[in-house]
N, C-alpha and C positions, 0 to 999 in steps of 0.2 A: 295176353289173356286169352283163354280158350271160351268161346261163345257157345253157349247151350240154351239160348233163349229165343229162337226164330219164332215160336208161337206168340212171343210178346212183340217182337218186331223182326222181320226178316231182314238180313243185310242188303242194302241197296245194290242192285245189280249194276255192273259197270255200264251196260247198255242204257240203263235208265239215266245214270249220271250224265252220260254223253248226250242223251235225248233232251234232258232238262237244260243243259248249257246251250245246245243248238236252239231251243225254243225261246230262251231268255234273249238270245242275240237276234233272233229272226221274227219272233212274233210278240213284240212288246206292245202293240197297239191294243186298245180296248176292242174286245170282239164284238161289242154292241155298236161300234162306230160304223158309219155307212161309207166311209172312204175305203180305198183299195187295201191298206194295211190292216184296217179292222176286219174287212172280208176275209182277207187271207188268214187271220188268227181265227175266225170264226169257222172257216172250213176245216182247220186243222182239229178243232174242237169236235166238229161233226164227224170226222173220220173216227175219232175215238169213240164217239157215241155209237156209232154204227158197228164198231168192232166189239164193244161190250155187249150190245144187243145181240150180235151174232153168236157170241159165246154161250148166251143163256136162252137162246130161241125167243127173244122178244123183239118188239119193233122199236125203232130208234127213238120214237115219240115217247117211249116208256121209260126211258133212262134220264134221271135227273142228276146232275152232278152235285156233290156236297163236299164238306171238309173231311169226311171220313164216316166210318160205320156209327159212331156215336150220334152225330147229327142225323144220319140217315134213319137210325132207330127212333130218334125223337120226331122226325118228320112223319115217320110211318105211324107211329102210335098217336102222338098228339094231333098231327094233322088230320087224320081221319075221324078221330073220336070227338074232335071239336067241330066236324062238319055235319051236314044234313044226312050223310050216308048211314050213320049209326044212330040217328036221332031216336031217343026214347030207349035205347039199350044201354045198360050201365055195368055189364058184367064182362070181365076179361080173363082169359085163361093163359096162363104161362107156366113156367117150371121154376123149381127151387134151385136149378143149375145154370140158369141164364147168366150171361155176362152182367157184371154189376151195373152197367149202363141200363139195361132192361129193367132190373130189379129197381133202381133209382127212379126211373120213369113211371113204373107201376106204383112205387110208394107215393109219388106225386100226385098221381091219378086217383089213388085212394083218398087223399086228402080233399079232393074236389068232388068227392061223390061217387067214384066207381067202386065196385067190388071186385076183388082179384083172387082168383083161385090159383095157388102155387102147387103145381103137381110134383109129387115125389118121383125121383127116378128108381129104377130097379137097382139091385146091388152092383150091377155092372155099369151104372151110369147111362142108362138108355131111358128115354120118356116113351112109353108105349102109346100106341094109337088107341088102345082100349082105355087107357086112363084119361085121355083127352076126350073120348066119347062120353064117358061117365060124367065129366065135369061140364058138359054143354048144357046150357039152359035156353029157354025161349028168349031171354033178355041178353044172351051172349053176342056182344058186339064184335069181338075181336079175339083171335088166338095168336099167340106169338111164342114159337118154339125154335130154338137155335138149330141150325143144320149139323154142325160139328161143335163139340164141347172143347173149349179152349184150354182146359186143364188136363182132360183125360183123353182127348182126340176121338172120343166115341162119336159115332155117327147116328143121328136119330132117323127114324123112318118117316121122313117128311112127306113123301109122296102119299103114304096111307093116311097121315094126318090131314094133308090137304084135301084129299078125296073126302074125308069126313066133312070138313068145313065147307066144301063145295055143296055137298049133298044137303046141308043144313042151312045153306045161304049165309054163312058166317065169314067174314074176312080173315085171311090168313097171312101172317107175316113171319119171315124167317130172317134171322141174322146169319148170314152166309160169309162173314168175315174170314172164318177159319177155313171154309171149304171152296170159295170162289178161286178158280185156277188150279185147283188139286183135285177135285171131284167133278164128274160131268154134271152139268146143270141144265135142264130143260124146264122153264117155268111152267109151260103147260103140263108136262109130265108130273111135276111136283105139286101142281094144283095150287101154287103160291099167288097171292094178290100183290104182295110186296117182298122185296128181297134187298137186304143191305149188304154192301161190300166196301172194302178198304184197300187202299194201295199198298200201304206198309206191310200187309200180311203177305204180299207176293213180290217182295223185292222192289216196291216202288217207294215213292216219297210219302213222309208224314204229311197230313193236312189235305188230303184229297181222297174222295171216295164217291160212291154213287148209291142211288136208290132206284130200284125198278118198281114202277108203279102200274099195274095192270090198267089199260085204257086211261092213261094219265090225262089226255086231253079232255076227257068227257067226265072224269070222276071229279066230285066236289071234295077238294082237300084244302085245308086251311094252312098256310105258310107257318112255319116256326120263325123264319127269317123273312120279313116283308121288305120288298125293294121296288125296283124300277120295272118289273115285269120279266126279268131274266128266268131262264128255264121254265118257260111257258107258265110264269106267274107263280110257281110252286115254290121256288128257292130264290130269294132276292140276293143281290150283291154281284159285283163284277166277277165274272167268271175267269177262274185262274188258269189262263192258257198253258203256262210251262208246266204246271203241276198235272194238269189234264193230259197233256201230251206225253209227259213221262209215264203217266199211268197207262196210256195206250202202249208205250214200249213194253212195260212190265207185262201187259196182257199178251203181247206177241210172243215174249221169249220165256217167260216163267213156266207156264204149263208143260212144255217139252222138257225143260231142264228138271222139273220136278218129277216127270214120269220116268226119266233116265237115271235119277239119283239112287244111291245104294242104301237107302235108309233102313230097309229091312236087314240088310247085311250088318249095319252098324248097330242094330238092336239086338241082333244074334250075338254079335261080339260082346256087347255089354253084358249079356247074360253069362255067356261063356266066361268072361273075365271074372265076374262076381262069384261064380261057382268055383273057379280055379282058386280064388282066394278064401273061400269059405265064408263069404259074407252072407248072411241071411237077408232076404229081400222077397218082395212080391210086387208084381206089376198089376196096377189097378185099371179097371174098366175092360170092355170087351174089345175085340179087334177093331181098330179104327184107322185113322191116318198114321201112317208108319213113322213120321218124323217126330211125333209127340209121344212121350212115355211119362206116366205117372208112376214113380218108383218109391216105395216104402222101404225103410231100412230100420227095422224095429230095434236093433242093437246099437244104433249110432245117434248120438245127439246132433241131429241134422242142423239145428239152429246155430249151435256153436261151431260146427263144421263150416257152415256158409259165411259166418262172421270171420272166422280165422283164414278163410282162403277166398275172400271177396276180391282180392287183387289178382287171383289166378284163374277163377272160373266165373263166368256169367251164368248163374243158375236162379231158378225161381222156386218158391214154395206154393205159389199159387198163381193167379193171373197177374200180369204186369201191373195191372191198375190198382191191385190190393196187396202186392208182395211186400210193401213197406209197413203194412198194419201188423199189430200184434195179434189180432184175432185170427183163429185158424180158418183155413179156406172154407167158404160156404159150400163149395161144391163137394169136398170130402165129408163135411158134416152131413150133407144131403144123403150120401150113400153110406151113412151111419158109422163114420170113423169117430172114435173118441178124440178128445183134444190131443192126447199123447201120440196116437197114431198119425193124427194129421200133422202134427208138428215134426214127426219123423219121416215125411213124405216130401219129396222134390219132384219137380217137372223139368224134365230134359226135352229139349227140341232142337233137332239137328237142322242144319242148313247145308248149302252146296260146298261150304269150305270146311265142313266137319271131316276129320280124318280118323283112321283107325288108331293113330297114335294119340289123338285127342281123347278118344273114349279110354284107351289103356292108361293114360295119365290120370284121368279121373278115378278110375277104380284103384289105381296105386296109391293116390292120395286118401281115398276113403278107407283103404286097407291100413295104411299107416296110422290113420286117426283111429281107427277101429281097434287096432292092436295096442295102442298106447292107452 
């Protein structure tokens, strides 16, 4: 099977697998224990905390380990909105193209009394800073806008949005699951108060991620998972040493491999092959991350193609969290695609194992299906 779904989950790197096994064998003690084995496990966790902090220009005390970006997003939004930091403010600003996780959280918050403004993107899938400014109110408690869209690969102007939030004393959160390890991130330059990340988007294991919280030791944040005081009391539960150390290994090796990958060349080859076969297509969104491509094929029954070739290609019509739903992608609808155009759109996302032959094989199969 040819894999074209790294935006859903990047293949686990060999170095990460080795690190995980090594950690399972060597750091099996509870890192909260005060004996030597526990201290050793704790020290390995702190090395990863320091590594992540260094990657985004944060302090180690501002990194909280979680089970992944979904939990990080829940902790960021619910944790702060349930605290005294935003007391009396009941308005949230987000966008129509956020990950389904953020939209689900906001739906829950609406049920308990919050008002949410869902910003529309421009036709290329970008949330403008001007639209954020127009939505801000005196009672706005929080703005949450993703860094990179998981279906289009488009990059939002997070620094501009963060500056607006800072100037208006409003907390700003960004879901950076798709950008961490792929784009330069400096939390001060981006003016973010909270930033979510996930290991499995950078060749790490599923089940581990982190949340950056500005001034985490001093801020009043209500845990989503209460426990025995782990992670400075913000996130309870025994800290998963093997998963965290393997996340650290992904942080060490992924960014350089991503920078050196030939994703732009693969995208150009895709277009060359489609043109050579006479297949009508369009690529959606503005220039963004090179490994994610939203491809519309107006003359091809994409749903039938995917079903008939599901054993040959791993492809998505939307985000992995919603790709099994019948409903058309909420992201594509937000950029004004009608149902038919949305259903004739696929998302390709390359990884380090994607070859030119893989791309040619896909176009060949599309052409044969198109010709019949």
